[in-house]
TIVO-2410 file (N, C-alpha, C; in nm, 3 decimals):
# residues 146
REC num residu      c1      c2      c3 atome chaine
REC   1      M  11.956  16.203  17.389     N      A
REC   1      M  12.051  16.310  17.413    CA      A
REC   1      M  11.973  16.442  17.417     C      A
REC   2      N  12.001  16.525  17.518     N      A
REC   2      N  11.928  16.651  17.525    CA      A
REC   2      N  11.989  16.753  17.429     C      A
REC   3      R  11.918  16.859  17.408     N      A
REC   3      R  11.957  16.959  17.309    CA      A
REC   3      R  12.092  17.020  17.339     C      A
REC   4      R  12.122  17.056  17.465     N      A
REC   4      R  12.250  17.118  17.501    CA      A
REC   4      R  12.366  17.023  17.476     C      A
REC   5      A  12.350  16.898  17.512     N      A
REC   5      A  12.457  16.800  17.490    CA      A
REC   5      A  12.481  16.783  17.340     C      A
REC   6      Y  12.373  16.780  17.262     N      A
REC   6      Y  12.385  16.765  17.117    CA      A
REC   6      Y  12.460  16.885  17.057     C      A
REC   7      L  12.423  17.007  17.097     N      A
REC   7      L  12.489  17.127  17.046    CA      A
REC   7      L  12.635  17.134  17.088     C      A
REC   8      A  12.664  17.092  17.210     N      A
REC   8      A  12.803  17.091  17.256    CA      A
REC   8      A  12.885  16.992  17.174     C      A
REC   9      A  12.829  16.875  17.149     N      A
REC   9      A  12.899  16.774  17.069    CA      A
REC   9      A  12.920  16.824  16.926     C      A
REC  10      L  12.818  16.888  16.869     N      A
REC  10      L  12.827  16.941  16.734    CA      A
REC  10      L  12.933  17.051  16.727     C      A
REC  11      G  12.937  17.138  16.826     N      A
REC  11      G  13.037  17.245  16.830    CA      A
REC  11      G  13.178  17.189  16.839     C      A
REC  12      S  13.197  17.087  16.922     N      A
REC  12      S  13.329  17.025  16.936    CA      A
REC  12      S  13.372  16.960  16.805     C      A
REC  13      A  13.279  16.892  16.739     N      A
REC  13      A  13.312  16.827  16.612    CA      A
REC  13      A  13.350  16.931  16.507     C      A
REC  14      S  13.280  17.044  16.506     N      A
REC  14      S  13.312  17.150  16.410    CA      A
REC  14      S  13.450  17.207  16.437     C      A
REC  15      A  13.483  17.229  16.563     N      A
REC  15      A  13.615  17.282  16.598    CA      A
REC  15      A  13.725  17.186  16.556     C      A
REC  16      V  13.704  17.057  16.579     N      A
REC  16      V  13.804  16.958  16.538    CA      A
REC  16      V  13.817  16.957  16.387     C      A
REC  17      G  13.705  16.964  16.316     N      A
REC  17      G  13.708  16.966  16.170    CA      A
REC  17      G  13.783  17.086  16.117     C      A
REC  18      L  13.758  17.202  16.175     N      A
REC  18      L  13.829  17.322  16.132    CA      A
REC  18      L  13.977  17.314  16.167     C      A
REC  19      A  14.010  17.258  16.280     N      A
REC  19      A  14.151  17.241  16.316    CA      A
REC  19      A  14.219  17.152  16.213     C      A
REC  20      G  14.149  17.051  16.166     N      A
REC  20      G  14.205  16.963  16.063    CA      A
REC  20      G  14.230  17.039  15.934     C      A
REC  21      C  14.140  17.130  15.898     N      A
REC  21      C  14.160  17.209  15.777    CA      A
REC  21      C  14.281  17.299  15.792     C      A
REC  22      T  14.298  17.356  15.909     N      A
REC  22      T  14.414  17.440  15.933    CA      A
REC  22      T  14.542  17.358  15.922     C      A
REC  23      A  14.540  17.238  15.978     N      A
REC  23      A  14.659  17.153  15.970    CA      A
REC  23      A  14.690  17.119  15.826     C      A
REC  24      L  14.586  17.092  15.744     N      A
REC  24      L  14.611  17.062  15.604    CA      A
REC  24      L  14.668  17.183  15.534     C      A
REC  25      G  14.623  17.304  15.571     N      A
REC  25      G  14.680  17.425  15.513    CA      A
REC  25      G  14.828  17.435  15.545     C      A
REC  26      D  14.866  17.399  15.666     N      A
REC  26      D  15.006  17.403  15.703    CA      A
REC  26      D  15.088  17.303  15.623     C      A
REC  27      V  15.031  17.184  15.598     N      A
REC  27      V  15.101  17.085  15.517    CA      A
REC  27      V  15.123  17.141  15.378     C      A
REC  28      G  15.018  17.203  15.320     N      A
REC  28      G  15.031  17.262  15.188    CA      A
REC  28      G  15.140  17.368  15.184     C      A
REC  29      E  15.146  17.451  15.286     N      A
REC  29      E  15.249  17.554  15.290    CA      A
REC  29      E  15.387  17.492  15.301     C      A
REC  30      S  15.402  17.385  15.379     N      A
REC  30      S  15.535  17.325  15.391    CA      A
REC  30      S  15.576  17.256  15.262     C      A
REC  31      V  15.478  17.203  15.185     N      A
REC  31      V  15.510  17.138  15.059    CA      A
REC  31      V  15.540  17.243  14.952     C      A
REC  32      F  15.456  17.348  14.943     N      A
REC  32      F  15.469  17.444  14.836    CA      A
REC  32      F  15.543  17.571  14.874     C      A
REC  33      G  15.565  17.593  15.001     N      A
REC  33      G  15.635  17.713  15.044    CA      A
REC  33      G  15.784  17.700  15.024     C      A
REC  34      G  15.858  17.800  15.064     N      A
REC  34      G  16.003  17.790  15.056    CA      A
REC  34      G  16.056  17.867  14.936     C      A
REC  35      A  16.108  17.793  14.838     N      A
REC  35      A  16.174  17.855  14.724    CA      A
REC  35      A  16.081  17.951  14.650     C      A
REC  36      E  16.136  18.065  14.613     N      A
REC  36      E  16.058  18.161  14.534    CA      A
REC  36      E  16.051  18.113  14.390     C      A
REC  37      F  15.951  18.158  14.319     N      A
REC  37      F  15.936  18.119  14.180    CA      A
REC  37      F  15.871  18.231  14.102     C      A
REC  38      D  15.885  18.223  13.969     N      A
REC  38      D  15.828  18.324  13.880    CA      A
REC  38      D  15.697  18.278  13.818     C      A
REC  39      I  15.690  18.150  13.785     N      A
REC  39      I  15.573  18.095  13.718    CA      A
REC  39      I  15.524  17.974  13.796     C      A
REC  40      G  15.399  17.976  13.838     N      A
REC  40      G  15.340  17.864  13.908    CA      A
REC  40      G  15.251  17.785  13.813     C      A
REC  41      M  15.185  17.683  13.867     N      A
REC  41      M  15.101  17.597  13.784    CA      A
REC  41      M  14.974  17.562  13.857     C      A
REC  42      T  14.864  17.564  13.782     N      A
REC  42      T  14.739  17.509  13.831    CA      A
REC  42      T  14.724  17.374  13.762     C      A
REC  43      R  14.609  17.314  13.774     N      A
REC  43      R  14.589  17.182  13.712    CA      A
REC  43      R  14.609  17.186  13.561     C      A
REC  44      N  14.568  17.296  13.495     N      A
REC  44      N  14.578  17.305  13.349    CA      A
REC  44      N  14.626  17.440  13.299     C      A
REC  45      A  14.706  17.511  13.379     N      A
REC  45      A  14.751  17.643  13.334    CA      A
REC  45      A  14.882  17.682  13.402     C      A
REC  46      F  14.961  17.759  13.329     N      A
REC  46      F  15.077  17.826  13.387    CA      A
REC  46      F  15.028  17.961  13.437     C      A
REC  47      E  15.075  18.002  13.555     N      A
REC  47      E  15.035  18.130  13.614    CA      A
REC  47      E  15.157  18.213  13.649     C      A
REC  48      P  15.184  18.323  13.580     N      A
REC  48      P  15.104  18.378  13.472    CA      A
REC  48      P  15.130  18.303  13.341     C      A
REC  49      A  15.038  18.316  13.248     N      A
REC  49      A  15.052  18.249  13.117    CA      A
REC  49      A  15.161  18.316  13.035     C      A
REC  50      E  15.182  18.446  13.057     N      A
REC  50      E  15.291  18.518  12.991    CA      A
REC  50      E  15.376  18.585  13.096     C      A
REC  51      Y  15.507  18.567  13.084     N      A
REC  51      Y  15.601  18.622  13.182    CA      A
REC  51      Y  15.709  18.699  13.108     C      A
REC  52      E  15.746  18.816  13.159     N      A
REC  52      E  15.850  18.898  13.098    CA      A
REC  52      E  15.974  18.898  13.186     C      A
REC  53      T  16.090  18.888  13.120     N      A
REC  53      T  16.217  18.886  13.192    CA      A
REC  53      T  16.325  18.950  13.103     C      A
REC  54      A  16.446  18.959  13.154     N      A
REC  54      A  16.558  19.016  13.081    CA      A
REC  54      A  16.662  18.907  13.052     C      A
REC  55      V  16.740  18.928  12.947     N      A
REC  55      V  16.848  18.837  12.912    CA      A
REC  55      V  16.936  18.814  13.034     C      A
REC  56      G  16.970  18.689  13.060     N      A
REC  56      G  17.060  18.655  13.170    CA      A
REC  56      G  16.992  18.634  13.304     C      A
REC  57      E  16.863  18.663  13.313     N      A
REC  57      E  16.790  18.644  13.437    CA      A
REC  57      E  16.728  18.503  13.440     C      A
REC  58      P  16.751  18.428  13.545     N      A
REC  58      P  16.689  18.295  13.552    CA      A
REC  58      P  16.538  18.307  13.573     C      A
REC  59      V  16.465  18.215  13.513     N      A
REC  59      V  16.321  18.205  13.533    CA      A
REC  59      V  16.297  18.072  13.604     C      A
REC  60      V  16.218  18.077  13.712     N      A
REC  60      V  16.191  17.957  13.790    CA      A
REC  60      V  16.043  17.924  13.781     C      A
REC  61      W  16.014  17.801  13.737     N      A
REC  61      W  15.878  17.746  13.739    CA      A
REC  61      W  15.867  17.660  13.863     C      A
REC  62      K  15.752  17.664  13.929     N      A
REC  62      K  15.728  17.577  14.044    CA      A
REC  62      K  15.596  17.506  14.024     C      A
REC  63      N  15.599  17.376  14.045     N      A
REC  63      N  15.477  17.297  14.035    CA      A
REC  63      N  15.395  17.322  14.161     C      A
REC  64      T  15.299  17.411  14.152     N      A
REC  64      T  15.216  17.449  14.266    CA      A
REC  64      T  15.081  17.378  14.263     C      A
REC  65      S  15.069  17.278  14.177     N      A
REC  65      S  14.944  17.203  14.169    CA      A
REC  65      S  14.964  17.064  14.227     C      A
REC  66      G  14.860  16.984  14.223     N      A
REC  66      G  14.868  16.848  14.273    CA      A
REC  66      G  14.900  16.747  14.165     C      A
REC  67      A  14.923  16.792  14.041     N      A
REC  67      A  14.950  16.702  13.928    CA      A
REC  67      A  15.096  16.713  13.886     C      A
REC  68      N  15.146  16.611  13.818     N      A
REC  68      N  15.280  16.617  13.758    CA      A
REC  68      N  15.271  16.698  13.629     C      A
REC  69      H  15.376  16.775  13.601     N      A
REC  69      H  15.379  16.862  13.484    CA      A
REC  69      H  15.514  16.855  13.415     C      A
REC  70      T  15.519  16.913  13.294     N      A
REC  70      T  15.646  16.936  13.224    CA      A
REC  70      T  15.650  17.082  13.183     C      A
REC  71      V  15.770  17.129  13.155     N      A
REC  71      V  15.791  17.256  13.087    CA      A
REC  71      V  15.871  17.217  12.963     C      A
REC  72      T  15.809  17.229  12.847     N      A
REC  72      T  15.868  17.181  12.723    CA      A
REC  72      T  15.855  17.290  12.616     C      A
REC  73      A  15.969  17.342  12.570     N      A
REC  73      A  15.966  17.446  12.468    CA      A
REC  73      A  15.912  17.391  12.337     C      A
REC  74      Y  15.834  17.473  12.268     N      A
REC  74      Y  15.797  17.442  12.130    CA      A
REC  74      Y  15.920  17.478  12.046     C      A
REC  75      E  15.982  17.378  11.990     N      A
REC  75      E  16.110  17.398  11.921    CA      A
REC  75      E  16.101  17.500  11.808     C      A
REC  76      N  15.988  17.506  11.738     N      A
REC  76      N  15.974  17.601  11.628    CA      A
REC  76      N  15.918  17.736  11.674     C      A
REC  77      A  15.908  17.757  11.806     N      A
REC  77      A  15.850  17.882  11.857    CA      A
REC  77      A  15.940  17.946  11.962     C      A
REC  78      I  16.072  17.932  11.939     N      A
REC  78      I  16.171  18.002  12.021    CA      A
REC  78      I  16.266  18.072  11.924     C      A
REC  79      P  16.340  18.175  11.968     N      A
REC  79      P  16.432  18.244  11.877    CA      A
REC  79      P  16.533  18.147  11.815     C      A
REC  80      E  16.572  18.178  11.694     N      A
REC  80      E  16.658  18.089  11.614    CA      A
REC  80      E  16.787  18.048  11.685     C      A
REC  81      D  16.854  18.137  11.751     N      A
REC  81      D  16.983  18.107  11.815    CA      A
REC  81      D  16.970  18.068  11.961     C      A
REC  82      A  16.849  18.051  12.009     N      A
REC  82      A  16.826  18.023  12.152    CA      A
REC  82      A  16.851  17.876  12.184     C      A
REC  83      A  16.892  17.854  12.309     N      A
REC  83      A  16.909  17.718  12.359    CA      A
REC  83      A  16.771  17.657  12.386     C      A
REC  84      Y  16.754  17.531  12.349     N      A
REC  84      Y  16.630  17.461  12.375    CA      A
REC  84      Y  16.620  17.432  12.525     C      A
REC  85      F  16.498  17.429  12.579     N      A
REC  85      F  16.480  17.398  12.722    CA      A
REC  85      F  16.361  17.307  12.743     C      A
REC  86      A  16.377  17.216  12.837     N      A
REC  86      A  16.269  17.125  12.875    CA      A
REC  86      A  16.306  17.058  13.006     C      A
REC  87      T  16.206  17.036  13.090     N      A
REC  87      T  16.231  16.957  13.211    CA      A
REC  87      T  16.277  16.819  13.165     C      A
REC  88      G  16.367  16.761  13.240     N      A
REC  88      G  16.423  16.632  13.202    CA      A
REC  88      G  16.551  16.648  13.122     C      A
REC  89      G  16.586  16.773  13.083     N      A
REC  89      G  16.711  16.798  13.012    CA      A
REC  89      G  16.711  16.755  12.866     C      A
REC  90      F  16.596  16.736  12.807     N      A
REC  90      F  16.590  16.693  12.668    CA      A
REC  90      F  16.641  16.802  12.576     C      A
REC  91      E  16.703  16.761  12.465     N      A
REC  91      E  16.763  16.857  12.373    CA      A
REC  91      E  16.673  16.894  12.256     C      A
REC  92      T  16.562  16.822  12.241     N      A
REC  92      T  16.467  16.853  12.135    CA      A
REC  92      T  16.325  16.831  12.186     C      A
REC  93      E  16.231  16.896  12.118     N      A
REC  93      E  16.090  16.877  12.153    CA      A
REC  93      E  16.048  16.733  12.126     C      A
REC  94      A  16.096  16.677  12.016     N      A
REC  94      A  16.060  16.538  11.983    CA      A
REC  94      A  16.108  16.443  12.092     C      A
REC  95      A  16.228  16.463  12.143     N      A
REC  95      A  16.279  16.376  12.249    CA      A
REC  95      A  16.195  16.390  12.376     C      A
REC  96      A  16.155  16.513  12.408     N      A
REC  96      A  16.073  16.536  12.528    CA      A
REC  96      A  15.936  16.469  12.513     C      A
REC  97      R  15.876  16.482  12.396     N      A
REC  97      R  15.745  16.421  12.372    CA      A
REC  97      R  15.754  16.268  12.373     C      A
REC  98      D  15.857  16.214  12.309     N      A
REC  98      D  15.876  16.069  12.307    CA      A
REC  98      D  15.895  16.016  12.449     C      A
REC  99      A  15.973  16.087  12.529     N      A
REC  99      A  15.997  16.045  12.668    CA      A
REC  99      A  15.867  16.042  12.747     C      A
REC 100      W  15.781  16.142  12.725     N      A
REC 100      W  15.654  16.145  12.798    CA      A
REC 100      W  15.569  16.024  12.764     C      A
REC 101      E  15.572  15.984  12.638     N      A
REC 101      E  15.490  15.871  12.594    CA      A
REC 101      E  15.539  15.737  12.650     C      A
REC 102      R  15.667  15.729  12.685     N      A
REC 102      R  15.719  15.604  12.743    CA      A
REC 102      R  15.662  15.586  12.881     C      A
REC 103      S  15.644  15.463  12.920     N      A
REC 103      S  15.592  15.437  13.054    CA      A
REC 103      S  15.703  15.411  13.156     C      A
REC 104      T  15.827  15.406  13.109     N      A
REC 104      T  15.940  15.385  13.200    CA      A
REC 104      T  16.049  15.487  13.170     C      A
REC 105      G  16.140  15.502  13.265     N      A
REC 105      G  16.251  15.594  13.246    CA      A
REC 105      G  16.214  15.737  13.275     C      A
REC 106      T  16.305  15.827  13.242     N      A
REC 106      T  16.285  15.970  13.265    CA      A
REC 106      T  16.183  16.023  13.166     C      A
REC 107      R  16.078  16.083  13.220     N      A
REC 107      R  15.972  16.138  13.135    CA      A
REC 107      R  15.974  16.291  13.133     C      A
REC 108      G  16.063  16.351  13.209     N      A
REC 108      G  16.071  16.496  13.209    CA      A
REC 108      G  15.971  16.564  13.299     C      A
REC 109      E  15.895  16.486  13.375     N      A
REC 109      E  15.794  16.545  13.462    CA      A
REC 109      E  15.857  16.593  13.592     C      A
REC 110      F  15.793  16.691  13.651     N      A
REC 110      F  15.830  16.726  13.788    CA      A
REC 110      F  15.705  16.731  13.872     C      A
REC 111      T  15.724  16.686  13.995     N      A
REC 111      T  15.611  16.659  14.084    CA      A
REC 111      T  15.574  16.783  14.166     C      A
REC 112      P  15.459  16.780  14.232     N      A
REC 112      P  15.417  16.894  14.313    CA      A
REC 112      P  15.526  16.939  14.410     C      A
REC 113      G  15.550  17.070  14.411     N      A
REC 113      G  15.649  17.128  14.499    CA      A
REC 113      G  15.787  17.144  14.436     C      A
REC 114      E  15.815  17.072  14.328     N      A
REC 114      E  15.946  17.082  14.263    CA      A
REC 114      E  15.955  17.206  14.175     C      A
REC 115      T  16.080  17.247  14.146     N      A
REC 115      T  16.103  17.362  14.060    CA      A
REC 115      T  16.189  17.324  13.940     C      A
REC 116      F  16.181  17.408  13.839     N      A
REC 116      F  16.263  17.398  13.718    CA      A
REC 116      F  16.311  17.538  13.686     C      A
REC 117      E  16.438  17.552  13.652     N      A
REC 117      E  16.495  17.684  13.624    CA      A
REC 117      E  16.564  17.685  13.488     C      A
REC 118      H  16.547  17.796  13.417     N      A
REC 118      H  16.616  17.815  13.289    CA      A
REC 118      H  16.654  17.961  13.277     C      A
REC 119      T  16.775  17.986  13.228     N      A
REC 119      T  16.822  18.122  13.204    CA      A
REC 119      T  16.822  18.146  13.054     C      A
REC 120      F  16.756  18.251  13.011     N      A
REC 120      F  16.743  18.285  12.870    CA      A
REC 120      F  16.855  18.380  12.831     C      A
REC 121      E  16.933  18.343  12.730     N      A
REC 121      E  17.048  18.422  12.687    CA      A
REC 121      E  17.024  18.497  12.557     C      A
REC 122      V  16.913  18.471  12.492     N      A
REC 122      V  16.880  18.535  12.364    CA      A
REC 122      V  16.746  18.606  12.378     C      A
REC 123      P  16.740  18.735  12.343     N      A
REC 123      P  16.610  18.804  12.353    CA      A
REC 123      P  16.510  18.747  12.252     C      A
REC 124      G  16.383  18.760  12.286     N      A
REC 124      G  16.278  18.714  12.196    CA      A
REC 124      G  16.162  18.654  12.273     C      A
REC 125      T  16.073  18.590  12.199     N      A
REC 125      T  15.955  18.529  12.257    CA      A
REC 125      T  15.969  18.377  12.252     C      A
REC 126      Y  15.943  18.313  12.364     N      A
REC 126      Y  15.956  18.168  12.380    CA      A
REC 126      Y  15.820  18.111  12.418     C      A
REC 127      H  15.772  18.016  12.339     N      A
REC 127      H  15.646  17.950  12.369    CA      A
REC 127      H  15.677  17.809  12.420     C      A
REC 128      Y  15.603  17.765  12.520     N      A
REC 128      Y  15.627  17.633  12.578    CA      A
REC 128      Y  15.494  17.571  12.621     C      A
REC 129      V  15.501  17.444  12.662     N      A
REC 129      V  15.381  17.367  12.690    CA      A
REC 129      V  15.409  17.268  12.803     C      A
REC 130      C  15.302  17.226  12.869     N      A
REC 130      C  15.306  17.109  12.956    CA      A
REC 130      C  15.253  16.995  12.870     C      A
REC 131      V  15.339  16.901  12.833     N      A
REC 131      V  15.301  16.796  12.738    CA      A
REC 131      V  15.175  16.720  12.780     C      A
REC 132      P  15.166  16.670  12.905     N      A
REC 132      P  15.045  16.593  12.936    CA      A
REC 132      P  14.917  16.675  12.944     C      A
REC 133      H  14.928  16.807  12.954     N      A
REC 133      H  14.808  16.891  12.967    CA      A
REC 133      H  14.792  16.988  12.850     C      A
REC 134      E  14.860  16.961  12.742     N      A
REC 134      E  14.853  17.047  12.623    CA      A
REC 134      E  14.712  17.054  12.567     C      A
REC 135      K  14.643  16.941  12.560     N      A
REC 135      K  14.506  16.941  12.506    CA      A
REC 135      K  14.412  17.024  12.593     C      A
REC 136      G  14.445  17.040  12.721     N      A
REC 136      G  14.365  17.124  12.810    CA      A
REC 136      G  14.402  17.271  12.802     C      A
REC 137      G  14.499  17.304  12.717     N      A
REC 137      G  14.537  17.444  12.697    CA      A
REC 137      G  14.650  17.492  12.786     C      A
REC 138      M  14.728  17.403  12.843     N      A
REC 138      M  14.836  17.444  12.933    CA      A
REC 138      M  14.960  17.482  12.851     C      A
REC 139      V  14.960  17.607  12.807     N      A
REC 139      V  15.071  17.664  12.730    CA      A
REC 139      V  15.112  17.795  12.794     C      A
REC 140      G  15.236  17.834  12.771     N      A
REC 140      G  15.286  17.959  12.828    CA      A
REC 140      G  15.383  18.027  12.735     C      A
REC 141      T  15.415  18.151  12.770     N      A
REC 141      T  15.506  18.233  12.692    CA      A
REC 141      T  15.599  18.307  12.786     C      A
REC 142      V  15.727  18.311  12.748     N      A
REC 142      V  15.825  18.397  12.817    CA      A
REC 142      V  15.876  18.496  12.714     C      A
REC 143      V  15.868  18.624  12.747     N      A
REC 143      V  15.918  18.731  12.661    CA      A
REC 143      V  16.046  18.782  12.726     C      A
REC 144      V  16.157  18.773  12.650     N      A
REC 144      V  16.289  18.810  12.702    CA      A
REC 144      V  16.338  18.935  12.629     C      A
REC 145      S  16.372  19.038  12.706     N      A
REC 145      S  16.423  19.162  12.648    CA      A
REC 145      S  16.570  19.181  12.683     C      A
REC 146      E  16.634  19.270  12.609     N      A
REC 146      E  16.777  19.302  12.632    CA      A
REC 146      E  16.796  19.361  12.770     C      A
***
């Protein structure tokens, strides 16, 4: 193969490769685009780690990573009169943790692209965790003001 033919072939292959990357970007946008959210997720972090909101305002988490996650309140780290919250609708932290440990049934996880919403009715500071990624430091805080 002569040099010009080789360079032409290499250029065409590069263009096709880049077109493929662009197409994958579009797939990502169609999976993760759409609904607005307040808190996103990386592989091991909530982004932002601390979020501020007002009483009565819904907060939306969106799984913007490629892993399954949970949003699970630390039961002893929310205001005393506040409603407990967790993906999967669990009423206690123990129930949410037990569900995650089970290999069948509802585990409270939500998959990439899915959202979870909670409206805070009591002012204060709320600490929460992603149960499967807690050891990696995936914890967050919502600060709710009047």
